[in-house]
C-alpha positions in Angstrom: 3.1 -18.9 -0.5 4.8 -15.9 -2.0 8.0 -14.5 -0.4 8.8 -10.8 -0.3 12.0 -11.5 -2.3 9.7 -12.7 -5.1 7.7 -9.5 -5.0 10.9 -7.4 -5.1 12.4 -9.3 -8.0 11.5 -6.7 -10.6 13.7 -4.1 -8.8 10.7 -1.9 -8.0 9.4 -0.6 -4.7 6.7 -2.5 -2.9 3.7 -1.2 -0.9 2.7 -4.3 1.0 -0.8 -4.0 2.5 -1.3 -6.5 5.3 -4.8 -5.2 5.8 -6.9 -4.2 2.9 -7.0 -0.4 3.3 -8.1 1.4 0.2 -6.7 4.8 1.5 -3.2 3.3 1.5 -3.5 2.0 -2.1 -5.1 5.3 -3.2 -2.2 7.4 -1.7 0.3 5.5 -3.7 -1.6 5.3 -7.0 0.6 8.0 -8.7 3.7 5.8 -8.2 2.3 2.7 -9.9 5.0 2.9 -12.5 7.7 2.5 -9.9 6.0 0.8 -6.9 4.0 -2.4 -6.9 1.0 -2.5 -4.5 0.1 -5.9 -3.1 -2.3 -6.9 -0.4 -1.2 -10.0 1.5 -2.3 -12.1 4.4 0.0 -12.6 7.3 0.0 -13.4 11.0 1.7 -10.1 11.8 -0.5 -7.9 14.0 1.8 -4.9 14.5 1.5 -3.2 11.1 -1.2 -2.6 8.5 1.2 -1.7 5.6 4.9 -1.6 4.7 6.6 0.6 2.1 9.6 -1.5 1.1 12.5 -0.2 -1.0 13.8 -2.4 -3.9 16.8 -3.5 -1.7 14.3 -5.0 0.8 14.7 -2.3 3.5 11.4 -0.9 5.0 11.1 2.8 4.2 7.9 3.3 6.1 5.5 1.3 8.3 1.9 2.0 9.1 1.2 0.6 12.6 -2.0 -1.4 13.1 -5.1 0.7 13.3 -3.3 4.0 13.0 -4.9 6.7 10.9 -3.0 7.1 7.6 -1.0 10.3 7.4 -1.1 10.7 3.7 1.5 13.5 3.7 4.0 11.3 5.4 3.4 8.4 3.0 3.6 10.7 0.0 6.8 12.2 1.3 8.3 8.7 1.7 7.2 7.7 -1.7 8.8 10.9 -3.2 12.0 10.4 -1.3 12.6 6.9 -2.4 10.9 6.7 -5.8 10.9 10.2 -7.2 8.1 12.5 -8.1 4.8 10.9 -9.0 4.1 10.1 -12.6 
């Protein structure tokens, strides 16, 4: 089992996919130099993905089954991790 603290150890952001949704990974692709993208299994049923800051705080959550608002995710990525590479 991997803990979120282990995934944040590098001091980078984390896009944690709790459901394998390609559109979430694709939206964050330009930030791969600053944000790690990981798909994990969990018993959580209320969210499909979490954008987590390096300090462990959740910057954005994608509720289960909700359509991805790419603009909102890109805005959150830009706010917390700067302009895309």
